N, CA, C and O atoms as CSV, one atom per row, in Angstrom:
chain,resi,resn,atom,element,x,y,z
A,1,MET,N,N,21.661,38.103,-61.096
A,1,MET,CA,C,22.197,38.464,-59.813
A,1,MET,C,C,23.552,37.784,-59.658
A,1,MET,O,O,23.680,36.582,-59.892
A,2,THR,N,N,24.545,38.543,-59.269
A,2,THR,CA,C,25.887,38.013,-59.071
A,2,THR,C,C,26.284,38.178,-57.611
A,2,THR,O,O,26.083,39.241,-57.024
A,3,GLY,N,N,26.840,37.141,-57.035
A,3,GLY,CA,C,27.309,37.190,-55.655
A,3,GLY,C,C,27.780,35.825,-55.200
A,3,GLY,O,O,27.746,34.852,-55.954
A,4,LYS,N,N,28.215,35.770,-53.964
A,4,LYS,CA,C,28.652,34.507,-53.372
A,4,LYS,C,C,27.444,33.742,-52.846
A,4,LYS,O,O,26.440,34.331,-52.447
A,5,VAL,N,N,27.565,32.424,-52.854
A,5,VAL,CA,C,26.515,31.562,-52.317
A,5,VAL,C,C,26.551,31.690,-50.793
A,5,VAL,O,O,27.523,31.288,-50.154
A,6,GLU,N,N,25.498,32.245,-50.224
A,6,GLU,CA,C,25.427,32.404,-48.766
A,6,GLU,C,C,24.942,31.135,-48.087
A,6,GLU,O,O,25.463,30.737,-47.045
A,7,LYS,N,N,23.929,30.497,-48.692
A,7,LYS,CA,C,23.353,29.319,-48.057
A,7,LYS,C,C,22.532,28.528,-49.056
A,7,LYS,O,O,22.070,29.053,-50.070
A,8,MET,N,N,22.362,27.246,-48.742
A,8,MET,CA,C,21.478,26.369,-49.497
A,8,MET,C,C,20.702,25.530,-48.498
A,8,MET,O,O,21.209,25.181,-47.432
A,9,GLU,N,N,19.472,25.213,-48.854
A,9,GLU,CA,C,18.645,24.364,-48.000
A,9,GLU,C,C,18.051,23.267,-48.869
A,9,GLU,O,O,17.514,23.533,-49.945
A,10,PHE,N,N,18.154,22.036,-48.393
A,10,PHE,CA,C,17.654,20.886,-49.143
A,10,PHE,C,C,17.496,19.720,-48.178
A,10,PHE,O,O,17.996,19.766,-47.054
A,11,GLY,N,N,16.815,18.698,-48.609
A,11,GLY,CA,C,16.631,17.505,-47.792
A,11,GLY,C,C,15.452,16.698,-48.286
A,11,GLY,O,O,14.772,17.105,-49.228
A,12,PRO,N,N,15.196,15.543,-47.656
A,12,PRO,CA,C,14.119,14.663,-48.095
A,12,PRO,C,C,12.762,15.360,-48.180
A,12,PRO,O,O,11.961,15.056,-49.065
A,13,LYS,N,N,12.505,16.286,-47.268
A,13,LYS,CA,C,11.231,17.014,-47.263
A,13,LYS,C,C,11.010,17.771,-48.573
A,13,LYS,O,O,9.871,17.940,-49.009
A,14,TYR,N,N,12.097,18.227,-49.200
A,14,TYR,CA,C,12.006,19.056,-50.407
A,14,TYR,C,C,11.932,18.249,-51.702
A,14,TYR,O,O,11.717,18.827,-52.767
A,15,ARG,N,N,12.104,16.939,-51.636
A,15,ARG,CA,C,11.987,16.056,-52.809
A,15,ARG,C,C,12.829,16.524,-54.000
A,15,ARG,O,O,12.339,16.588,-55.128
A,16,GLY,N,N,14.094,16.849,-53.739
A,16,GLY,CA,C,15.018,17.219,-54.809
A,16,GLY,C,C,15.126,18.705,-55.077
A,16,GLY,O,O,16.017,19.124,-55.816
A,17,ILE,N,N,14.251,19.517,-54.503
A,17,ILE,CA,C,14.303,20.966,-54.707
A,17,ILE,C,C,15.334,21.569,-53.753
A,17,ILE,O,O,15.359,21.237,-52.568
A,18,VAL,N,N,16.178,22.451,-54.274
A,18,VAL,CA,C,17.186,23.151,-53.481
A,18,VAL,C,C,16.841,24.632,-53.470
A,18,VAL,O,O,16.611,25.229,-54.522
A,19,ALA,N,N,16.804,25.221,-52.283
A,19,ALA,CA,C,16.635,26.671,-52.130
A,19,ALA,C,C,18.024,27.272,-51.958
A,19,ALA,O,O,18.866,26.718,-51.251
A,20,LEU,N,N,18.253,28.397,-52.604
A,20,LEU,CA,C,19.581,28.991,-52.705
A,20,LEU,C,C,19.539,30.454,-52.291
A,20,LEU,O,O,18.682,31.210,-52.748
A,21,GLY,N,N,20.466,30.851,-51.426
A,21,GLY,CA,C,20.595,32.248,-51.025
A,21,GLY,C,C,21.893,32.824,-51.555
A,21,GLY,O,O,22.966,32.281,-51.293
A,22,ILE,N,N,21.809,33.923,-52.300
A,22,ILE,CA,C,22.963,34.604,-52.891
A,22,ILE,C,C,23.081,35.980,-52.246
A,22,ILE,O,O,22.071,36.597,-51.906
A,23,GLU,N,N,24.319,36.466,-52.076
A,23,GLU,CA,C,24.518,37.830,-51.571
A,23,GLU,C,C,23.766,38.811,-52.451
A,23,GLU,O,O,23.757,38.657,-53.672
A,24,GLY,N,N,23.140,39.812,-51.863
A,24,GLY,CA,C,22.414,40.819,-52.630
A,24,GLY,C,C,20.918,40.619,-52.517
A,24,GLY,O,O,20.446,39.776,-51.753
A,25,ASN,N,N,20.181,41.396,-53.279
A,25,ASN,CA,C,18.720,41.363,-53.229
A,25,ASN,C,C,18.136,40.939,-54.563
A,25,ASN,O,O,18.534,41.439,-55.615
A,26,ASN,N,N,17.194,40.017,-54.511
A,26,ASN,CA,C,16.472,39.575,-55.693
A,26,ASN,C,C,15.243,40.469,-55.834
A,26,ASN,O,O,14.445,40.582,-54.904
A,27,ASP,N,N,15.092,41.099,-56.989
A,27,ASP,CA,C,14.004,42.052,-57.209
A,27,ASP,C,C,12.726,41.438,-57.770
A,27,ASP,O,O,11.751,42.158,-57.988
A,28,THR,N,N,12.703,40.136,-58.009
A,28,THR,CA,C,11.502,39.499,-58.540
A,28,THR,C,C,10.384,39.573,-57.499
A,28,THR,O,O,10.600,39.273,-56.325
A,29,VAL,N,N,9.208,39.967,-57.931
A,29,VAL,CA,C,8.087,40.223,-57.025
A,29,VAL,C,C,7.770,39.022,-56.135
A,29,VAL,O,O,7.544,39.192,-54.937
A,30,CYS,N,N,7.750,37.825,-56.692
A,30,CYS,CA,C,7.357,36.660,-55.892
A,30,CYS,C,C,8.471,36.188,-54.960
A,30,CYS,O,O,8.210,35.411,-54.041
A,31,ALA,N,N,9.700,36.639,-55.177
A,31,ALA,CA,C,10.843,36.177,-54.379
A,31,ALA,C,C,10.963,36.989,-53.094
A,31,ALA,O,O,11.831,37.852,-52.962
A,32,ASP,N,N,10.075,36.695,-52.154
A,32,ASP,CA,C,10.062,37.418,-50.880
A,32,ASP,C,C,10.164,36.447,-49.704
A,32,ASP,O,O,9.451,36.580,-48.709
A,33,ASN,N,N,11.056,35.479,-49.835
A,33,ASN,CA,C,11.218,34.443,-48.827
A,33,ASN,C,C,11.692,35.033,-47.498
A,33,ASN,O,O,12.689,35.754,-47.474
A,34,PRO,N,N,11.003,34.745,-46.397
A,34,PRO,CA,C,11.365,35.332,-45.103
A,34,PRO,C,C,12.706,34.840,-44.553
A,34,PRO,O,O,13.267,35.463,-43.652
A,35,ASN,N,N,13.225,33.727,-45.088
A,35,ASN,CA,C,14.502,33.190,-44.623
A,35,ASN,C,C,15.674,33.599,-45.506
A,35,ASN,O,O,16.795,33.135,-45.299
A,36,GLY,N,N,15.429,34.459,-46.486
A,36,GLY,CA,C,16.504,34.993,-47.310
A,36,GLY,C,C,16.927,34.142,-48.491
A,36,GLY,O,O,18.012,34.348,-49.036
A,37,PHE,N,N,16.100,33.192,-48.899
A,37,PHE,CA,C,16.428,32.399,-50.081
A,37,PHE,C,C,15.932,33.129,-51.323
A,37,PHE,O,O,14.822,33.661,-51.339
A,38,ASP,N,N,16.761,33.151,-52.364
A,38,ASP,CA,C,16.469,33.904,-53.580
A,38,ASP,C,C,15.989,33.032,-54.732
A,38,ASP,O,O,15.095,33.430,-55.479
A,39,TYR,N,N,16.572,31.849,-54.884
A,39,TYR,CA,C,16.323,31.005,-56.052
A,39,TYR,C,C,16.087,29.561,-55.631
A,39,TYR,O,O,16.488,29.141,-54.545
A,40,ALA,N,N,15.426,28.807,-56.514
A,40,ALA,CA,C,15.199,27.380,-56.301
A,40,ALA,C,C,15.380,26.643,-57.621
A,40,ALA,O,O,15.117,27.181,-58.696
A,41,PHE,N,N,15.836,25.400,-57.512
A,41,PHE,CA,C,15.962,24.546,-58.697
A,41,PHE,C,C,15.774,23.099,-58.274
A,41,PHE,O,O,15.860,22.767,-57.092
A,42,ASP,N,N,15.516,22.240,-59.258
A,42,ASP,CA,C,15.284,20.820,-59.017
A,42,ASP,C,C,16.592,20.063,-59.212
A,42,ASP,O,O,17.035,19.873,-60.345
A,43,ALA,N,N,17.209,19.633,-58.123
A,43,ALA,CA,C,18.493,18.934,-58.186
A,43,ALA,C,C,18.344,17.464,-58.557
A,43,ALA,O,O,19.348,16.757,-58.650
A,44,SER,N,N,17.125,16.984,-58.770
A,44,SER,CA,C,16.948,15.587,-59.161
A,44,SER,C,C,17.071,15.388,-60.671
A,44,SER,O,O,17.104,14.252,-61.143
A,45,THR,N,N,17.138,16.475,-61.428
A,45,THR,CA,C,17.321,16.379,-62.881
A,45,THR,C,C,18.816,16.366,-63.204
A,45,THR,O,O,19.637,16.705,-62.351
A,46,GLU,N,N,19.168,15.982,-64.415
A,46,GLU,CA,C,20.586,15.981,-64.807
A,46,GLU,C,C,21.176,17.389,-64.736
A,46,GLU,O,O,22.273,17.577,-64.210
A,47,GLY,N,N,20.458,18.367,-65.261
A,47,GLY,CA,C,20.928,19.750,-65.199
A,47,GLY,C,C,21.004,20.262,-63.774
A,47,GLY,O,O,21.923,21.001,-63.423
A,48,GLY,N,N,20.043,19.872,-62.956
A,48,GLY,CA,C,20.039,20.269,-61.556
A,48,GLY,C,C,21.202,19.681,-60.779
A,48,GLY,O,O,21.756,20.335,-59.896
A,49,LYS,N,N,21.577,18.445,-61.104
A,49,LYS,CA,C,22.734,17.816,-60.448
A,49,LYS,C,C,24.013,18.570,-60.785
A,49,LYS,O,O,24.856,18.783,-59.914
A,50,LEU,N,N,24.160,18.974,-62.043
A,50,LEU,CA,C,25.329,19.759,-62.449
A,50,LEU,C,C,25.363,21.098,-61.714
A,50,LEU,O,O,26.413,21.521,-61.230
A,51,MET,N,N,24.214,21.756,-61.633
A,51,MET,CA,C,24.136,23.050,-60.963
A,51,MET,C,C,24.450,22.914,-59.474
A,51,MET,O,O,25.176,23.738,-58.918
A,52,PHE,N,N,23.913,21.888,-58.829
A,52,PHE,CA,C,24.150,21.678,-57.406
A,52,PHE,C,C,25.640,21.469,-57.131
A,52,PHE,O,O,26.189,22.037,-56.187
A,53,SER,N,N,26.283,20.659,-57.952
A,53,SER,CA,C,27.718,20.411,-57.812
A,53,SER,C,C,28.520,21.703,-57.975
A,53,SER,O,O,29.430,21.977,-57.193
A,54,ALA,N,N,28.181,22.488,-58.987
A,54,ALA,CA,C,28.884,23.753,-59.234
A,54,ALA,C,C,28.657,24.742,-58.095
A,54,ALA,O,O,29.576,25.470,-57.718
A,55,LEU,N,N,27.445,24.777,-57.544
A,55,LEU,CA,C,27.150,25.687,-56.434
A,55,LEU,C,C,27.894,25.288,-55.165
A,55,LEU,O,O,28.379,26.152,-54.434
A,56,LEU,N,N,27.988,23.984,-54.895
A,56,LEU,CA,C,28.753,23.524,-53.735
A,56,LEU,C,C,30.221,23.909,-53.870
A,56,LEU,O,O,30.838,24.356,-52.904
A,57,ALA,N,N,30.782,23.737,-55.065
A,57,ALA,CA,C,32.182,24.113,-55.301
A,57,ALA,C,C,32.373,25.616,-55.139
A,57,ALA,O,O,33.345,26.056,-54.526
A,58,ALA,N,N,31.455,26.401,-55.684
A,58,ALA,CA,C,31.549,27.859,-55.576
A,58,ALA,C,C,31.420,28.305,-54.124
A,58,ALA,O,O,32.120,29.219,-53.686
A,59,GLN,N,N,30.533,27.665,-53.386
A,59,GLN,CA,C,30.348,28.031,-51.979
A,59,GLN,C,C,31.601,27.718,-51.165
A,59,GLN,O,O,32.032,28.537,-50.353
A,60,SER,N,N,32.183,26.551,-51.374
A,60,SER,CA,C,33.352,26.168,-50.582
A,60,SER,C,C,34.589,26.989,-50.931
A,60,SER,O,O,35.464,27.181,-50.087
A,61,SER,N,N,34.667,27.477,-52.173
A,61,SER,CA,C,35.822,28.286,-52.588
A,61,SER,C,C,35.543,29.787,-52.510
A,61,SER,O,O,36.391,30.603,-52.871
A,62,LYS,N,N,34.342,30.145,-52.034
A,62,LYS,CA,C,33.924,31.553,-51.919
A,62,LYS,C,C,33.992,32.294,-53.262
A,62,LYS,O,O,34.313,33.480,-53.322
A,63,GLN,N,N,33.685,31.570,-54.316
A,63,GLN,CA,C,33.689,32.105,-55.679
A,63,GLN,C,C,32.311,32.685,-56.004
A,63,GLN,O,O,31.293,32.119,-55.605
A,64,GLU,N,N,32.272,33.803,-56.720
A,64,GLU,CA,C,31.001,34.388,-57.131
A,64,GLU,C,C,30.360,33.581,-58.255
A,64,GLU,O,O,31.046,32.983,-59.084
A,65,VAL,N,N,29.043,33.580,-58.262
A,65,VAL,CA,C,28.264,32.980,-59.341
A,65,VAL,C,C,27.271,34.023,-59.832
A,65,VAL,O,O,26.910,34.951,-59.107
A,66,THR,N,N,26.840,33.855,-61.063
A,66,THR,CA,C,25.758,34.675,-61.601
A,66,THR,C,C,24.571,33.756,-61.837
A,66,THR,O,O,24.693,32.721,-62.494
A,67,ILE,N,N,23.428,34.142,-61.297
A,67,ILE,CA,C,22.197,33.369,-61.441
A,67,ILE,C,C,21.177,34.227,-62.172
A,67,ILE,O,O,20.992,35.402,-61.854
A,68,SER,N,N,20.517,33.626,-63.158
A,68,SER,CA,C,19.407,34.293,-63.827
A,68,SER,C,C,18.142,33.512,-63.504
A,68,SER,O,O,18.106,32.288,-63.630
A,69,GLY,N,N,17.115,34.225,-63.090
A,69,GLY,CA,C,15.856,33.580,-62.755
A,69,GLY,C,C,14.853,33.661,-63.887
A,69,GLY,O,O,15.004,34.444,-64.824
A,70,GLU,N,N,13.825,32.833,-63.777
A,70,GLU,CA,C,12.783,32.780,-64.803
A,70,GLU,C,C,11.688,33.821,-64.595
A,70,GLU,O,O,10.842,34.008,-65.470
A,71,GLY,N,N,11.692,34.502,-63.446
A,71,GLY,CA,C,10.632,35.465,-63.155
A,71,GLY,C,C,9.383,34.821,-62.583
A,71,GLY,O,O,8.353,35.477,-62.428
A,72,THR,N,N,9.477,33.522,-62.267
A,72,THR,CA,C,8.355,32.790,-61.678
A,72,THR,C,C,8.823,32.093,-60.404
A,72,THR,O,O,10.019,31.882,-60.201
A,73,CYS,N,N,7.885,31.746,-59.568
A,73,CYS,CA,C,8.178,31.045,-58.312
A,73,CYS,C,C,7.304,29.797,-58.233
A,73,CYS,O,O,6.410,29.716,-57.390
A,74,SER,N,N,7.560,28.822,-59.109
A,74,SER,CA,C,6.696,27.642,-59.168
A,74,SER,C,C,7.192,26.483,-58.303
A,74,SER,O,O,6.385,25.654,-57.883
A,75,LEU,N,N,8.487,26.402,-58.027
A,75,LEU,CA,C,9.011,25.297,-57.216
A,75,LEU,C,C,8.778,25.540,-55.726
A,75,LEU,O,O,8.385,24.632,-54.994
A,76,ILE,N,N,9.022,26.768,-55.291
A,76,ILE,CA,C,8.738,27.237,-53.926
A,76,ILE,C,C,8.076,28.597,-54.114
A,76,ILE,O,O,8.629,29.455,-54.803
A,77,SER,N,N,6.926,28.811,-53.529
A,77,SER,CA,C,6.115,29.997,-53.848
A,77,SER,C,C,6.765,31.337,-53.517
A,77,SER,O,O,6.324,32.368,-54.025
A,78,THR,N,N,7.798,31.351,-52.680
A,78,THR,CA,C,8.455,32.612,-52.300
A,78,THR,C,C,9.904,32.687,-52.767
A,78,THR,O,O,10.672,33.521,-52.289
A,79,VAL,N,N,10.277,31.814,-53.703
A,79,VAL,CA,C,11.659,31.737,-54.182
A,79,VAL,C,C,11.631,31.604,-55.707
A,79,VAL,O,O,10.914,30.756,-56.237
A,80,GLU,N,N,12.403,32.432,-56.415
A,80,GLU,CA,C,12.384,32.442,-57.878
A,80,GLU,C,C,13.045,31.195,-58.464
A,80,GLU,O,O,14.076,30.740,-57.967
A,81,ASP,N,N,12.452,30.650,-59.515
A,81,ASP,CA,C,13.015,29.501,-60.226
A,81,ASP,C,C,14.265,29.929,-60.999
A,81,ASP,O,O,14.283,30.993,-61.618
A,82,VAL,N,N,15.309,29.094,-60.961
A,82,VAL,CA,C,16.549,29.371,-61.696
A,82,VAL,C,C,16.346,29.060,-63.172
A,82,VAL,O,O,15.790,28.022,-63.529
A,83,GLU,N,N,16.802,29.967,-64.022
A,83,GLU,CA,C,16.821,29.718,-65.466
A,83,GLU,C,C,18.192,29.182,-65.878
A,83,GLU,O,O,18.285,28.180,-66.587
A,84,TRP,N,N,19.258,29.857,-65.429
A,84,TRP,CA,C,20.623,29.402,-65.704
A,84,TRP,C,C,21.577,29.993,-64.674
A,84,TRP,O,O,21.229,30.929,-63.954
A,85,MET,N,N,22.794,29.434,-64.613
A,85,MET,CA,C,23.832,29.969,-63.736
A,85,MET,C,C,25.163,29.983,-64.459
A,85,MET,O,O,25.374,29.258,-65.431
A,86,GLN,N,N,26.052,30.819,-63.964
A,86,GLN,CA,C,27.390,30.944,-64.544
A,86,GLN,C,C,28.378,31.075,-63.388
A,86,GLN,O,O,28.118,31.798,-62.426
A,87,THR,N,N,29.503,30.382,-63.479
A,87,THR,CA,C,30.552,30.536,-62.473
A,87,THR,C,C,31.602,31.489,-63.001
A,87,THR,O,O,31.704,31.717,-64.206
A,88,ARG,N,N,32.380,32.043,-62.088
A,88,ARG,CA,C,33.420,33.005,-62.472
A,88,ARG,C,C,34.781,32.449,-62.168
A,88,ARG,O,O,35.788,33.110,-62.419
């Protein structure tokens, strides 16, 4: 899925997990979050910290990103797990 970062949600309650909303529709069956979040990742890992930093930069500069999901929703039951991301 390619689009601009619309929103992110995170905080102590999530224990390092970040929920991410991208412009467009995620077609993964389990990704039916009522608040419009499409993907989730663990920002407490080294890779997650890199991704979080890149997403914040993309959001502030209104740059598109491409996100590929794993097809599973294990971090948040209604949000697809991120496999990888690419900036443009």
